[in-house]
C-alpha positions as CSV (number, residue, x, y, z in Angstrom):
1,M,-98.1,-12.4,33.8
2,M,-96.3,-14.5,36.4
3,K,-93.7,-15.6,33.9
4,R,-92.9,-12.0,32.9
5,I,-92.3,-11.1,36.5
6,V,-89.9,-14.0,37.1
7,F,-88.0,-13.3,33.9
8,A,-87.7,-9.6,34.8
9,G,-86.4,-10.5,38.2
10,M,-83.7,-12.8,36.7
11,L,-82.6,-10.0,34.3
12,S,-82.3,-7.7,37.3
13,L,-80.1,-10.2,39.2
14,V,-77.8,-10.7,36.1
15,A,-77.4,-6.9,35.7
16,A,-76.7,-6.5,39.4
17,G,-74.0,-9.3,39.3
18,S,-72.3,-7.6,36.3
19,T,-72.2,-4.3,38.1
20,F,-70.8,-5.9,41.3
21,A,-68.1,-7.7,39.3
22,A,-67.1,-4.5,37.6
23,D,-66.6,-2.9,41.0
24,L,-64.2,-5.6,42.2
25,P,-60.4,-4.9,41.9
26,Q,-59.0,-6.4,38.7
27,A,-56.1,-8.9,38.8
28,P,-52.9,-7.5,37.2
29,P,-51.9,-9.0,33.9
30,P,-49.3,-11.9,34.1
31,R,-45.7,-10.7,34.0
32,A,-43.1,-11.9,31.6
33,P,-40.4,-14.0,33.2
34,S,-37.4,-12.0,34.2
35,V,-34.2,-12.2,32.1
36,Y,-30.9,-12.9,34.0
37,I,-28.2,-10.3,33.1
38,P,-24.8,-11.4,34.3
39,A,-22.5,-8.9,35.8
40,V,-19.9,-7.5,33.4
41,V,-16.3,-7.5,34.7
42,P,-14.3,-4.6,33.3
43,V,-11.5,-5.6,30.9
44,Y,-8.2,-4.1,31.7
45,N,-7.2,-1.1,29.5
46,W,-3.6,-1.2,28.3
47,G,-3.7,2.1,26.5
48,G,-1.6,4.9,28.0
49,V,1.8,6.4,28.5
50,Y,4.0,4.7,31.1
51,I,7.3,5.1,32.8
52,G,9.3,2.5,34.7
53,I,12.5,0.9,35.7
54,N,14.2,-2.3,34.4
55,G,17.2,-4.5,35.3
56,G,18.7,-7.8,34.3
57,W,21.7,-9.6,32.8
58,G,23.4,-9.5,29.4
59,F,25.6,-12.2,27.9
60,G,27.1,-12.8,24.5
61,T,30.2,-12.7,22.3
62,A,32.8,-10.2,21.1
63,K,34.5,-11.4,17.9
64,W,37.9,-9.9,17.2
65,T,39.3,-9.8,13.6
66,G,42.9,-8.7,13.2
67,P,45.5,-8.4,10.4
68,L,45.5,-11.1,7.7
69,G,41.9,-12.1,8.7
70,V,43.0,-13.8,11.9
71,S,40.0,-13.9,14.3
72,G,38.8,-15.2,17.6
73,S,35.8,-14.8,19.9
74,V,35.5,-14.2,23.6
75,S,32.4,-14.3,25.8
76,D,31.1,-11.3,27.6
77,N,28.5,-10.9,30.4
78,G,27.4,-8.5,33.1
79,G,24.5,-6.7,34.7
80,L,22.4,-3.8,33.4
81,G,19.6,-1.6,34.6
82,G,17.9,1.7,33.9
83,V,14.7,3.6,33.1
84,T,11.9,3.0,30.6
85,L,9.4,5.3,28.8
86,G,6.7,4.1,26.4
87,A,3.1,4.3,25.2
88,N,0.5,1.7,24.3
89,F,-2.6,1.9,22.0
90,Q,-5.3,-0.8,22.3
91,S,-7.8,-2.0,19.7
92,S,-10.0,-4.8,21.0
93,A,-7.5,-7.4,22.3
94,F,-4.6,-6.1,20.2
95,V,-2.0,-3.7,21.7
96,F,0.5,-1.6,19.8
97,G,3.1,0.8,21.1
98,V,6.6,2.2,21.2
99,E,9.1,1.8,24.0
100,G,12.5,3.3,24.7
101,D,15.0,2.7,27.5
102,F,18.4,3.7,28.7
103,D,20.5,1.4,30.8
104,Y,23.8,1.4,32.6
105,S,25.7,-1.7,31.5
106,G,28.5,-3.7,33.1
107,I,28.8,-6.1,30.2
108,N,32.5,-6.9,29.7
109,T,34.7,-9.6,28.2
110,G,37.8,-11.3,29.4
111,S,41.0,-11.5,27.4
112,S,41.1,-15.1,26.4
113,S,40.4,-14.8,22.7
114,T,42.7,-16.6,20.3
115,I,43.6,-13.4,18.5
116,C,44.4,-11.8,21.9
117,A,47.1,-14.4,22.5
118,I,48.6,-13.7,19.0
119,I,48.7,-9.9,19.1
120,G,49.0,-9.2,22.8
121,T,46.1,-8.3,25.1
122,C,42.6,-7.2,24.2
123,Q,39.3,-6.6,26.0
124,T,35.9,-5.3,25.1
125,G,33.5,-3.5,27.5
126,N,30.2,-1.7,27.4
127,N,28.9,0.8,30.0
128,W,25.6,2.0,28.5
129,L,22.9,0.6,26.3
130,S,19.7,2.1,24.9
131,T,16.9,0.8,22.7
132,L,14.0,2.3,20.8
133,R,11.5,-0.3,19.7
134,A,8.0,-1.0,18.4
135,R,5.9,-3.4,20.4
136,A,2.8,-5.4,19.3
137,G,0.9,-8.0,21.3
138,F,-2.2,-9.7,22.3
139,A,-3.9,-9.0,25.6
140,M,-5.8,-11.5,27.6
141,D,-7.4,-9.0,30.1
142,R,-4.5,-8.3,32.5
143,V,-1.8,-10.4,30.7
144,L,-0.1,-9.1,27.6
145,F,2.1,-11.2,25.3
146,Y,4.2,-9.2,22.9
147,G,6.9,-9.1,20.4
148,T,9.3,-6.2,19.9
149,A,11.9,-5.0,17.4
150,G,13.9,-1.8,16.7
151,G,17.2,-0.1,17.1
152,V,19.9,-0.6,19.8
153,F,22.6,1.9,20.7
154,G,25.6,1.7,23.0
155,N,29.3,2.3,23.4
156,A,31.9,-0.2,22.7
157,Q,35.1,0.2,24.7
158,T,38.0,-1.8,23.1
159,T,41.4,-2.1,24.7
160,L,44.3,-3.4,22.6
161,N,47.7,-3.8,24.3
162,G,46.8,-1.1,26.8
163,V,45.4,1.4,24.3
164,S,41.6,2.1,24.7
165,T,39.2,3.2,22.0
166,T,35.6,4.1,22.6
167,H,32.9,4.1,19.9
168,T,29.2,4.8,19.9
169,Q,27.6,1.9,18.0
170,A,24.1,1.5,16.5
171,G,22.5,-1.8,15.5
172,W,19.3,-3.7,15.7
173,T,17.4,-5.7,18.4
174,A,14.4,-8.0,18.6
175,G,12.7,-10.1,21.2
176,L,9.7,-11.3,23.1
177,G,8.1,-10.6,26.4
178,I,5.1,-11.0,28.8
179,E,3.6,-8.3,30.9
180,G,1.0,-8.4,33.7
181,A,-1.1,-5.8,35.4
182,F,-1.1,-6.4,39.2
183,A,-2.9,-3.1,40.0
184,E,-4.9,-0.5,38.1
185,N,-1.9,1.5,37.0
186,W,1.0,-0.9,37.7
187,T,2.4,-3.6,35.5
188,A,5.4,-5.9,35.7
189,K,7.2,-7.5,32.7
190,V,9.9,-10.1,31.8
191,E,11.5,-9.9,28.4
192,Y,14.3,-11.3,26.2
193,L,16.1,-9.2,23.6
194,Y,18.8,-10.1,21.1
195,A,21.0,-7.1,20.4
196,N,23.5,-6.7,17.6
197,L,25.7,-3.6,17.9
198,G,27.6,-4.2,14.7
199,N,31.4,-3.9,14.3
200,A,33.7,-1.5,16.2
201,S,37.4,-0.9,15.4
202,A,40.3,-0.6,17.8
203,T,43.7,0.7,17.2
204,G,46.9,-0.1,19.1
205,T,50.3,-1.6,18.7
206,C,51.5,-5.2,18.4
207,A,54.8,-6.2,19.9
208,T,54.6,-10.0,19.7
209,V,56.7,-12.3,17.5
210,A,53.5,-13.0,15.4
211,C,53.6,-9.3,14.3
212,G,57.2,-9.4,13.5
213,A,58.1,-7.3,16.5
214,P,60.0,-5.8,18.1
215,P,59.8,-3.0,17.3
216,A,56.1,-2.4,18.1
217,I,54.0,-1.8,15.0
218,P,50.6,-0.1,14.8
219,I,47.6,-2.4,14.0
220,T,43.8,-2.1,13.7
221,V,41.3,-4.8,14.7
222,S,37.6,-5.0,14.3
223,T,35.2,-6.2,17.0
224,G,31.7,-7.5,16.4
225,L,29.4,-7.3,19.4
226,T,26.3,-9.4,19.9
227,D,24.4,-9.9,23.2
228,S,21.4,-11.5,24.7
229,L,19.5,-9.4,27.3
230,V,17.2,-10.9,29.9
231,R,15.4,-8.1,31.8
232,A,12.5,-7.6,34.3
233,G,10.8,-4.3,34.8
234,I,8.0,-2.5,36.6
235,N,6.0,0.3,34.9
236,Y,3.5,2.9,36.1
237,K,0.8,3.7,33.4
238,F,-1.0,7.0,32.9
239,N,-4.4,6.2,31.3
240,F,-5.5,8.0,28.1
């Protein structure tokens, strides 16, 4: 009988302990270790329409070819500057676009060509240039490296023995450039273009002994114009 009483008491203590333990606040389950998520820096968006200004220096050669195939070349150089309009489209790090510009040009030659000494005096000038080009490049966030090619247009002013002739010429151009974004909507660029305006003709008279003159006789010469253009520019971009 005594054993039963002791055993019953032990069971009561166990049951009471279980009830007390159930009433205690439960410890929260262990948390998984936190995962570090680095901050994402926004990548610059090159897409958009932009307007800007540009300026620089042009230098090259005017090749004169006269009667009987006699030819000579003279160097030209001068400043240029104007306005730019373009648009970019970006896919991942690749940027594609189109750009046009219109510049005042002060690129002129002297009159020291060999042919000029033979037929009299001659000079070539240019007072405006315009290009329309495709651009394609690779962007490294705020820096864009690009190549460009397209058409170039301009006027060729040729003066032969005091008689001036002006032609609007069309040719081709190609080059390379680098552009950087220094603010959200502002970029600056430096580029090199090679421009070939083709051949322009000039008419005049020749009164030198080489032409069998006097008297003065009418002649026609051809002038080929090629120039290198080094320009810098600033653009303001309107985001798509």
